N, CA, C and O of each residue as an XYZ file, in Angstrom:
728
protein
N       0.875     -1.071      0.041
C       0.165     -0.076      0.052
C       0.786      1.393      0.020
O       1.489      1.793      0.947
N       0.564      1.973     -0.808
C       1.422      3.543     -0.698
C       1.075      4.375      0.331
O      -0.027      4.472      0.871
N       2.136      5.000      0.582
C       2.396      5.987      1.714
C       1.129      6.987      1.681
O       0.405      7.159      2.661
N       0.978      7.519      0.642
C      -0.344      8.713      0.524
C      -1.665      7.807      0.851
O      -2.472      8.381      1.581
N      -1.985      6.623      0.477
C      -3.076      5.956      0.785
C      -3.061      5.782      2.148
O      -4.017      6.348      2.678
N      -2.262      5.156      2.987
C      -2.019      4.972      4.209
C      -2.537      6.361      5.054
O      -3.412      6.365      5.919
N      -1.889      7.346      4.650
C      -2.127      8.862      5.086
C      -3.880      9.099      5.073
O      -4.570      9.521      6.000
N      -4.251      8.737      3.903
C      -5.741      9.076      3.504
C      -6.823      8.441      4.503
O      -7.815      8.916      5.057
N      -6.132      6.972      4.507
C      -6.935      6.135      5.479
C      -6.998      6.525      6.974
O      -8.038      6.476      7.629
N      -5.644      6.968      7.522
C      -5.598      7.365      8.618
C      -6.455      8.638      8.884
O      -7.171      8.695      9.884
N      -6.372      9.769      7.888
C      -7.243     10.751      8.012
C      -8.446     10.542      8.002
O      -9.165     11.366      8.566
N      -9.022      9.417      7.383
C     -10.517      9.104      7.199
C     -10.707      8.367      8.780
O     -11.653      8.895      9.364
N     -10.290      7.692      9.289
C     -10.130      7.137     10.395
C     -10.390      8.437     11.473
O     -11.311      8.464     12.289
N      -9.695      9.164     11.347
C      -9.652     10.334     12.432
C     -11.099     11.087     12.457
O     -11.589     11.484     13.515
N     -11.764     11.252     11.135
C     -12.964     12.055     10.873
C     -13.802     10.833     11.467
O     -14.768     11.221     12.124
N     -13.670      9.560     11.397
C     -14.715      8.734     11.704
C     -14.811      9.036     13.385
O     -15.829      9.346     14.004
N     -13.751      8.892     13.802
C     -13.485      9.200     15.391
C     -14.232     10.408     15.699
O     -15.088     10.304     16.578
N     -14.064     11.559     15.127
C     -14.528     12.891     15.329
C     -15.929     12.716     15.345
O     -16.616     13.192     16.249
N     -16.478     11.959     14.251
C     -18.030     12.048     14.008
C     -18.517     11.176     15.051
O     -19.636     11.490     15.458
N     -18.017     10.221     15.568
C     -18.591      9.432     16.660
C     -18.446     10.026     17.975
O     -19.198      9.571     18.837
N     -17.426     11.192     18.405
C     -17.636     11.845     19.726
C     -18.349     13.113     19.526
O     -18.611     13.820     20.499
N     -18.735     13.506     18.145
C     -19.655     14.435     17.692
C     -21.088     14.012     18.148
O     -21.727     14.580     19.034
N     -21.541     12.835     17.350
C     -22.761     12.482     17.815
C     -23.134     11.903     19.088
O     -24.253     11.920     19.599
N     -21.879     11.296     19.624
C     -22.220     10.658     21.289
C     -22.124     12.149     22.144
O     -23.001     12.179     23.007
N     -21.548     12.999     22.128
C     -20.921     14.440     22.976
C     -22.000     15.480     22.529
O     -22.302     16.404     23.283
N     -22.537     15.340     21.392
C     -23.107     16.527     20.885
C     -23.747     17.707     21.834
O     -23.715     18.893     21.506
N     -24.334     17.222     23.061
C     -24.875     18.253     23.904
C     -24.131     18.953     24.903
O     -24.648     19.538     25.855
N     -22.708     18.868     24.631
C     -21.410     19.622     25.526
C     -21.974     21.145     25.078
O     -22.141     22.018     25.930
N     -22.250     21.371     23.643
C     -22.245     22.665     23.180
C     -23.692     23.487     23.947
O     -24.019     24.674     23.954
N     -24.122     22.667     24.351
C     -25.612     23.282     25.229
C     -25.171     23.824     26.189
O     -25.874     24.724     26.650
N     -24.277     23.617     26.659
C     -23.532     24.426     28.339
C     -22.498     25.645     27.769
O     -22.130     26.488     28.588
N     -22.055     25.734     26.441
C     -21.130     26.566     26.100
C     -21.802     28.059     25.740
O     -20.995     28.871     25.288
N     -23.065     28.475     25.875
C     -23.725     29.633     25.660
C     -23.336     30.362     24.498
O     -22.976     31.539     24.506
N     -23.430     29.549     23.400
C     -23.638     30.298     21.901
C     -22.156     30.070     21.260
O     -21.955     30.408     20.093
N     -21.071     29.460     22.092
C     -19.952     28.928     21.113
C     -20.018     27.913     20.537
O     -19.963     26.850     21.156
N     -20.143     27.961     19.287
C     -19.677     26.680     18.242
C     -18.770     25.588     18.537
O     -17.751     25.421     17.867
N     -19.061     24.906     19.419
C     -17.856     24.019     19.917
C     -17.334     23.054     19.094
O     -16.120     22.868     19.012
N     -18.192     22.386     18.443
C     -18.083     21.340     17.537
C     -17.640     22.134     16.009
O     -16.989     21.476     15.197
N     -17.932     23.193     15.770
C     -17.737     23.517     14.704
C     -16.249     24.039     14.678
O     -15.529     23.988     13.681
N     -15.827     24.628     16.102
C     -14.367     25.025     16.145
C     -13.511     23.915     16.187
O     -12.349     24.110     15.828
N     -13.891     22.618     16.605
C     -13.145     21.622     16.781
C     -12.906     20.942     15.366
O     -11.846     20.487     14.937
N     -14.138     20.981     14.747
C     -14.034     20.245     13.537
C     -13.349     21.314     12.457
O     -13.111     20.783     11.372
N     -13.028     22.567     12.542
C     -12.483     23.521     11.782
C     -10.892     23.378     12.014
O     -10.051     23.638     11.153
N     -10.663     22.993     13.112
C      -9.274     22.611     13.600
C      -9.056     21.464     12.779
O      -8.094     21.527     12.013
N      -9.775     20.395     12.781
C      -9.463     19.109     12.280
C      -9.390     19.291     10.579
O      -8.827     18.479      9.846
N      -9.915     20.232     10.223
C     -10.133     20.405      8.955
C      -8.718     20.999      8.399
O      -8.032     20.486      7.515
N      -8.444     22.174      9.106
C      -7.034     22.591      8.663
C      -5.648     21.500      8.883
O      -4.776     21.390      8.021
N      -5.638     20.824     10.043
C      -5.031     19.545     10.154
C      -5.054     18.835      9.108
O      -3.955     18.453      8.708
N      -6.025     18.510      8.489
C      -6.193     17.469      7.615
C      -5.563     17.951      6.011
O      -4.943     17.200      5.257
N      -5.893     19.327      5.759
C      -5.318     20.007      4.682
C      -3.625     20.019      4.462
O      -2.938     19.966      3.441
N      -3.217     20.133      6.189
C      -1.813     20.552      5.970
C      -1.265     18.954      5.926
O      -0.173     18.678      5.430
N      -2.067     18.049      6.445
C      -1.471     16.721      6.209
C      -1.417     16.174      4.412
O      -0.603     15.472      3.812
N      -2.428     16.733      4.054
C      -2.560     16.239      2.614
C      -1.850     17.187      1.943
O      -1.121     16.628      1.124
N      -1.704     18.708      1.917
C      -1.169     19.373      0.690
C       0.299     20.046      1.379
O       1.125     20.580      0.638
N       0.458     19.975      2.499
C       1.627     20.466      2.918
C       2.071     21.903      2.801
O       1.574     22.824      3.450
N       3.063     22.023      1.906
C       3.715     23.110      1.859
C       3.064     24.096      0.683
O       3.576     25.141      0.284
N       1.986     23.593      0.288
C       0.968     24.554     -0.652
C       0.139     25.365      0.385
O      -0.492     26.282     -0.141
N      -0.004     25.258      1.644
C      -0.473     26.120      2.276
C       0.154     27.390      3.083
O      -0.479     28.051      3.906
N       1.558     27.624      2.693
C       2.229     28.620      2.971
C       1.635     30.078      2.256
O       1.811     31.174      2.788
N       0.965     29.903      1.069
C       0.268     31.099      0.361
C      -0.866     31.404      1.286
O      -1.525     30.495      1.790
N      -1.077     32.525      1.493
C      -1.920     33.349      2.296
C      -3.262     33.311      1.481
O      -4.362     33.474      2.009
N      -3.039     33.050     -0.032
C      -4.207     33.136     -0.744
C      -4.805     31.265     -1.083
O      -5.641     30.999     -1.947
N      -4.329     30.518     -0.440
C      -4.791     29.337     -0.589
C      -6.385     29.120     -0.310
O      -6.870     29.679      0.673
N      -7.170     28.357     -1.116
C      -8.696     28.218     -0.448
C      -9.059     27.775      0.699
O     -10.178     28.026      1.147
N      -8.077     26.976      1.414
C      -8.251     26.620      2.674
C      -8.470     27.847      3.565
O      -9.403     27.948      4.361
N      -7.516     28.777      3.354
C      -7.409     29.710      4.431
C      -8.733     30.745      4.282
O      -9.056     31.577      5.130
N      -9.256     30.558      3.311
C     -10.330     31.447      2.908
C     -11.576     30.912      3.750
O     -12.319     31.608      4.442
N     -11.648     29.631      3.565
C     -12.992     28.830      4.079
C     -12.571     28.616      5.542
O     -13.484     28.498      6.360
N     -11.448     28.560      5.921
C     -11.334     28.609      7.431
C     -11.784     29.962      7.868
O     -12.634     30.036      8.755
N     -11.247     31.132      7.278
C     -11.659     32.414      7.657
C     -13.193     32.625      7.602
O     -13.771     33.400      8.363
N     -13.750     31.964      6.753
C     -15.547     32.311      6.724
C     -16.051     31.426      7.759
O     -17.003     31.845      8.419
N     -15.520     30.128      8.049
C     -16.174     29.432      9.125
C     -15.902     30.208     10.753
O     -16.685     30.187     11.703
N     -14.661     30.808     10.691
C     -14.271     31.350     12.185
C     -15.248     32.463     12.189
O     -15.925     32.542     13.214
N     -15.499     33.465     11.129
C     -16.276     34.276     11.321
C     -17.889     33.850     11.564
O     -18.682     34.585     12.153
N     -18.120     32.957     11.185
C     -19.524     32.319     11.444
C     -19.629     31.950     13.177
O     -20.573     32.185     13.932
N     -18.466     31.372     13.447
C     -18.491     31.309     14.900
C     -18.535     32.289     15.942
O     -19.181     32.220     16.988
N     -17.650     33.367     15.483
C     -17.757     34.892     16.084
C     -19.234     35.558     16.039
O     -19.791     36.076     17.006
N     -19.815     35.431     14.594
C     -20.942     35.993     14.276
C     -22.128     35.182     15.384
O     -22.943     35.911     15.950
N     -22.154     34.089     15.571
C     -23.163     33.169     16.250
C     -22.744     33.452     17.764
O     -23.701     33.633     18.518
N     -21.686     33.509     18.239
C     -21.205     33.577     19.767
C     -21.648     34.913     19.852
O     -22.228     35.031     20.932
N     -21.652     36.172     19.111
C     -22.248     37.589     19.346
C     -23.542     37.617     19.317
O     -24.129     38.260     20.187
N     -24.182     37.009     18.431
C     -25.636     36.957     18.271
C     -26.234     36.057     19.485
O     -27.321     36.463     19.895
N     -25.857     35.226     19.950
C     -26.249     34.469     20.834
C     -26.575     35.489     22.216
O     -27.593     35.761     22.852
N     -25.282     35.843     22.291
C     -25.393     36.875     23.473
C     -26.424     38.074     23.304
O     -27.261     38.252     24.189
N     -26.383     38.877     22.218
C     -27.079     40.002     21.802
C     -28.458     39.656     21.777
O     -29.224     40.346     22.449
N     -28.861     38.791     21.176
C     -30.367     38.052     21.140
C     -30.941     37.187     22.135
O     -31.118     35.983     21.951
N     -31.179     37.694     23.003
C     -31.727     36.647     24.180
C     -32.936     35.463     24.108
O     -33.179     34.461     24.779
N     -33.650     36.202     22.776
C     -34.800     35.316     22.466
C     -35.206     35.731     20.901
O     -34.853     36.780     20.362
N     -35.904     34.841     20.372
C     -36.374     35.265     18.967
C     -38.079     34.808     18.855
O     -38.505     33.757     19.335
N     -38.823     35.686     18.221
C     -40.195     35.544     18.163
C     -40.233     34.605     16.725
O     -39.767     35.060     15.680
N     -40.739     33.476     16.790
C     -41.057     32.877     15.211
C     -42.488     32.068     15.638
O     -42.834     31.325     16.556
N     -43.091     32.632     14.467
C     -44.587     32.184     14.598
C     -45.511     32.530     15.732
O     -46.544     31.904     15.968
N     -45.086     33.546     16.410
C     -45.956     33.683     17.750
C     -45.117     33.357     18.825
O     -45.274     34.068     19.817
N     -44.179     32.383     18.907
C     -43.554     31.392     19.973
C     -42.231     31.887     20.132
O     -41.340     31.877     19.283
N     -42.177     32.350     21.373
C     -40.454     32.580     21.671
C     -39.633     31.070     21.538
O     -39.833     29.972     22.057
N     -38.842     31.470     20.793
C     -37.439     30.319     20.760
C     -36.396     30.795     21.354
O     -36.044     31.959     21.162
N     -35.732     29.956     22.178
C     -34.165     30.395     22.818
C     -33.233     30.396     21.721
O     -33.312     29.741     20.681
N     -32.385     31.168     22.058
C     -31.068     31.313     20.788
C     -30.261     29.774     20.820
O     -29.583     29.478     19.836
N     -30.357     28.820     21.968
C     -29.920     27.674     21.736
C     -30.468     27.083     20.653
O     -29.688     26.576     19.847
N     -31.526     27.034     20.465
C     -32.217     26.222     19.273
C     -31.248     26.581     17.778
O     -30.769     25.835     16.924
N     -31.240     27.741     17.911
C     -30.258     28.125     16.482
C     -29.005     27.851     16.633
O     -28.417     27.462     15.625
N     -28.386     27.946     17.663
C     -26.989     27.791     17.677
C     -26.698     26.110     17.887
O     -25.638     25.614     17.506
N     -27.667     25.385     18.476
C     -27.647     23.827     18.424
C     -27.680     23.465     16.751
O     -26.831     22.720     16.262
N     -28.642     24.014     16.032
C     -28.748     23.663     14.610
C     -27.559     24.210     14.005
O     -27.062     23.531     13.107
N     -27.068     25.168     14.273
C     -25.861     25.502     13.497
C     -24.560     24.808     13.728
O     -23.643     24.754     12.908
N     -24.567     24.270     14.947
C     -23.498     23.634     15.698
C     -23.768     21.944     14.936
O     -22.911     21.076     15.109
N     -24.582     21.758     14.408
C     -24.840     20.258     13.803
C     -24.543     20.560     12.174
O     -23.960     19.788     11.413
N     -25.045     21.766     11.864
C     -24.860     21.689     10.268
C     -23.474     22.214      9.773
O     -23.009     21.962      8.661
N     -22.857     22.991     10.757
C     -21.362     23.547     10.144
C     -20.023     22.252     10.087
O     -19.140     21.983      9.273
N     -20.400     21.759     11.243
C     -19.420     20.630     11.344
C     -19.392     19.490     10.421
O     -18.378     18.845     10.152
N     -20.624     19.271      9.930
C     -20.973     18.118      9.058
C     -20.496     18.825      7.595
O     -19.970     18.069      6.778
N     -20.627     19.955      7.314
C     -20.207     20.791      6.036
C     -18.784     20.754      6.150
O     -18.210     20.283      5.169
N     -18.149     21.094      7.001
C     -16.547     20.974      7.331
C     -15.985     19.554      7.003
O     -14.925     19.394      6.399
N     -16.766     18.550      7.442
C     -16.229     17.164      7.431
C     -16.214     16.819      5.898
O     -15.336     16.293      5.214
N     -17.380     17.252      5.598
C     -17.560     16.717      3.772
C     -16.418     17.236      2.992
O     -15.641     16.612      2.270
N     -16.459     18.373      3.246
C     -15.451     19.109      2.504
C     -13.874     18.638      2.625
O     -13.036     18.565      1.726
N     -13.742     18.335      4.074
C     -12.060     17.795      4.124
C     -12.298     16.334      3.436
O     -11.391     16.014      2.669
N     -13.078     15.642      3.540
C     -13.142     14.163      2.813
C     -13.173     14.512      1.528
O     -12.557     13.633      0.926
N     -13.525     15.257      0.841
C     -13.572     15.865     -0.689
C     -12.067     16.139     -0.932
O     -11.531     15.850     -2.002
N     -11.530     16.603     -0.090
C      -9.876     17.010     -0.448
C      -9.287     16.087     -0.079
O      -8.258     15.922     -0.734
N      -9.469     15.262      0.803
C      -8.601     13.933      0.985
C      -8.562     13.026      0.275
O      -7.469     12.475      0.144
N      -9.601     12.560     -0.386
C      -9.668     11.776     -1.632
C     -10.058     12.090     -2.624
O     -11.107     12.710     -2.802
N      -8.995     11.582     -3.791
C      -9.410     12.047     -5.271
C     -10.223     10.987     -5.906
O     -10.574      9.936     -5.370
N     -10.481     11.384     -7.112
C     -11.186     10.421     -8.144
C     -12.463      9.718     -7.424
O     -13.306     10.305     -6.747
N     -12.417      8.311     -7.725
C     -13.746      7.419     -7.634
C     -13.442      7.187     -6.129
O     -14.478      7.031     -5.482
N     -12.515      7.134     -5.535
C     -12.354      6.813     -3.744
C     -13.257      8.093     -3.165
O     -14.210      7.939     -2.400
N     -12.946      8.960     -3.499
C     -13.960     10.293     -2.967
C     -15.482      9.592     -2.726
O     -16.023      9.381     -1.640
N     -15.967      9.318     -3.992
C     -17.367      8.935     -3.773
C     -17.561      7.787     -3.052
O     -18.725      7.587     -2.704
N     -16.753      6.994     -2.737
C     -17.034      5.863     -2.094
C     -16.959      6.070     -0.693
O     -17.734      5.504      0.078
N     -15.797      7.088     -0.208
C     -15.934      7.296      1.337
C     -17.240      8.432      1.502
O     -17.930      8.379      2.520
N     -17.525      9.460      0.428
C     -18.775     10.113      0.726
C     -19.905      9.191      0.578
O     -20.987      9.652      0.941
N     -19.898      8.293      0.239
C     -21.075      7.358     -0.045
C     -20.902      6.624      1.509
O     -21.871      6.510      2.260
N     -20.037      6.324      1.739
C     -20.168      5.352      3.056
C     -20.563      6.420      4.452
O     -20.974      6.059      5.555
N     -20.331      7.578      4.055
C     -20.297      8.348      5.419
C     -21.980      8.167      5.910
O     -22.165      7.820      7.077
N     -23.043      8.374      5.126
C     -24.255      8.166      5.646
C     -24.744      6.767      5.741
O     -25.942      6.570      5.941
N     -23.770      5.614      5.592
C     -24.033      4.399      5.915
C     -23.257      4.183      7.497
O     -23.540      3.388      8.393
N     -22.426      4.988      7.438
C     -21.885      5.013      8.911
C     -22.400      5.752     10.063
O     -22.221      5.492     11.253
N     -23.101      6.762      9.512
C     -24.124      7.706     10.164
C     -25.159      6.484     10.850
O     -25.225      6.047     11.999
N     -25.786      6.211      9.827
C     -27.009      5.185     10.115
C     -26.887      4.143     10.966
O     -27.761      3.915     11.802
N     -25.609      3.273     10.827
C     -25.220      2.244     11.613
C     -24.831      2.595     13.184
O     -25.103      1.873     14.143
N     -24.082      3.961     13.240
C     -23.915      4.450     14.576
C     -25.322      4.764     15.192
O     -25.744      4.287     16.246
N     -25.962      5.617     14.392
C     -27.472      5.908     14.968
C     -28.181      4.723     15.488
O     -28.655      4.889     16.612
N     -28.394      3.423     14.876
C     -29.039      2.338     15.209
C     -28.224      1.844     16.126
O     -28.932      1.108     16.814
N     -27.065      1.825     16.557
C     -26.367      1.073     17.396
C     -26.922      1.983     18.775
O     -27.673      1.551     19.649
N     -26.415      3.153     18.709
C     -26.454      3.877     20.028
C     -27.761      4.731     20.428
O     -28.084      5.127     21.548
N     -28.371      4.890     19.294
C     -29.743      5.739     19.641
C     -31.077      4.966     19.494
O     -31.969      5.073     20.336
N     -31.181      4.189     18.399
C     -32.323      3.283     18.170
C     -32.384      2.074     18.986
O     -33.412      1.824     19.614
N     -31.433      1.352     19.026
C     -31.367     -0.083     19.895
C     -30.798      0.207     21.207
O     -29.574      0.085     21.234
N     -31.276      0.511     22.155
C     -30.900      1.037     23.259
C     -31.098     -0.366     24.455
O     -32.178     -0.659     24.969
N     -29.829     -1.067     24.702
C     -30.333     -2.191     25.582
C     -31.073     -1.951     26.726
O     -31.304     -0.790     27.065
N     -31.593     -3.176     27.553
C     -32.264     -2.686     28.706
C     -33.654     -1.949     28.648
O     -34.046     -1.264     27.703
N     -34.371     -2.219     29.879
C     -35.434     -1.639     30.064
C     -35.249     -0.377     30.839
O     -34.226     -0.308     31.521
N     -36.116      0.680     30.841
C     -36.458      1.593     31.852
C     -37.016      1.545     33.196
O     -36.811      2.397     34.061
N     -37.757      0.467     33.325
C     -37.779     -0.240     34.568
C     -37.830     -1.644     34.789
O     -38.381     -2.456     34.047
N     -37.173     -1.908     35.944
C     -36.782     -3.572     35.881
C     -38.044     -4.343     36.854
O     -38.010     -5.544     37.125
N     -38.988     -3.537     37.245
C     -40.426     -4.082     37.743
C     -41.305     -4.807     36.801
O     -41.222     -4.665     35.581
N     -42.141     -5.579     37.386
C     -42.957     -6.362     36.384
C     -44.318     -5.031     36.448
O     -44.424     -4.021     37.143
N     -45.099     -5.561     35.499
C     -46.221     -4.675     35.290
C     -47.323     -4.321     36.589
O     -47.946     -3.286     36.821
N     -47.280     -5.688     37.355
C     -48.046     -5.313     38.552
C     -47.449     -4.596     39.624
O     -47.968     -3.822     40.428
N     -46.204     -5.002     39.497
C     -45.513     -4.021     40.583
C     -45.603     -2.628     40.281
O     -45.706     -1.793     41.179
N     -45.564     -2.264     38.819
C     -45.603     -0.662     38.569
C     -46.833     -0.174     38.502
O     -46.890      0.966     38.040
N     -47.893     -0.692     38.829
C     -49.160     -0.320     38.762
C     -49.383      0.698     39.926
O     -49.293      0.401     41.117
N     -49.649      1.787     39.492
C     -49.880      2.873     40.626
C     -48.426      3.736     41.246
O     -48.431      4.716     41.992
N     -47.554      3.211     40.825
C     -46.517      3.877     41.121
C     -45.394      4.005     39.992
O     -45.486      3.232     39.040
N     -44.612      4.685     40.016
C     -43.445      4.905     39.038
C     -41.990      4.038     39.549
O     -41.683      3.733     40.701
N     -41.326      3.800     38.429
C     -39.917      3.336     38.875
C     -39.315      4.013     39.737
O     -39.648      5.159     40.040
N     -38.320      3.365     40.256
C     -37.218      4.011     41.129
C     -36.306      4.846     40.362
O     -36.241      4.633     39.151
N     -35.760      5.545     40.754
C     -34.485      6.345     40.045
C     -35.062      7.104     39.411
O     -34.477      7.326     38.351
N     -36.379      7.891     39.587
C     -36.884      9.158     38.660
C     -36.226     10.367     39.254
O     -35.326     10.136     40.060
N     -36.554     11.766     38.964
C     -36.049     12.641     39.328
C     -36.112     12.840     40.929
O     -36.849     12.037     41.500
N     -35.458     13.780     41.733
C     -35.507     13.903     43.170
C     -36.960     14.651     43.360
O     -37.728     14.231     44.225
N     -37.310     15.742     42.552
C     -38.621     16.068     43.002
C     -39.903     14.947     42.953
O     -40.841     14.887     43.747
N     -39.645     14.070     41.757
C     -40.566     13.028     42.068
C     -40.438     12.128     43.185
O     -41.434     11.680     43.753
N     -39.035     11.783     43.596
C     -39.039     11.078     44.806
C     -39.448     11.569     45.939
O     -39.956     10.848     46.798
N     -39.284     12.826     46.083
C     -39.616     13.599     47.368
C     -41.054     13.707     47.157
O     -41.506     13.742     48.301
N     -42.003     13.776     46.358
C     -43.298     14.007     46.538
C     -43.877     12.583     46.377
O     -45.105     12.583     46.286
N     -43.335     11.473     46.325
C     -43.918     10.194     46.556
C     -43.392      9.183     47.604
O     -43.622      7.982     47.746
N     -42.374     10.316     48.505
C     -42.041      9.726     49.456
C     -42.988      8.910     50.647
O     -42.648      7.900     51.263
N     -43.954      9.476     50.743
C     -44.703      8.886     51.880
C     -45.694      7.790     51.401
O     -46.440      7.265     52.228
N     -45.724      7.445     50.157
C     -46.618      6.800     49.523
C     -46.271      5.305     49.102
O     -47.026      4.567     48.468
N     -45.135      5.020     49.512
C     -44.498      3.550     49.378
C     -45.355      2.259     50.037
O     -46.058      2.395     51.038
N     -45.223      1.248     49.467
C     -46.162      0.150     49.919
C     -45.058     -0.734     50.780
O     -45.405     -1.769     51.350
């Protein structure tokens, strides 16, 4: 196997790990109040990918990679400022918190960055093979960790549950029903 093919496979594997971490821990950004955490992380991985693939070509300040990186960094800054300036937005008569928009952007932008990086990593037919495998990977990942959740929410039988809820509920729920135990 050629050296550049091994490098491309390693980069693709790194993106698969990053995508897995993204979908497993996406809620981290909900605590960061407007910072597009995953977009910033994927932007750094994008620049590292292009450095590994193109190397010395990035010394030019007019390289398209720097233009794309500047645009994404500006989007991160605009979103951060917008999140702080606009506490809530009215949409169809309902108040929508800014975290809803920030969350949507922090899902869309990282996926866009990842697809662009994979397109620059692989040439020719291999590019389409990798890009075609990405949705399959996502579906398998979601099926494994989201849809097919092993175990049960409650380990009691139906007759034991009748009239009372499972143990391990919220603290408020446990305090409210503390005097009603059998």
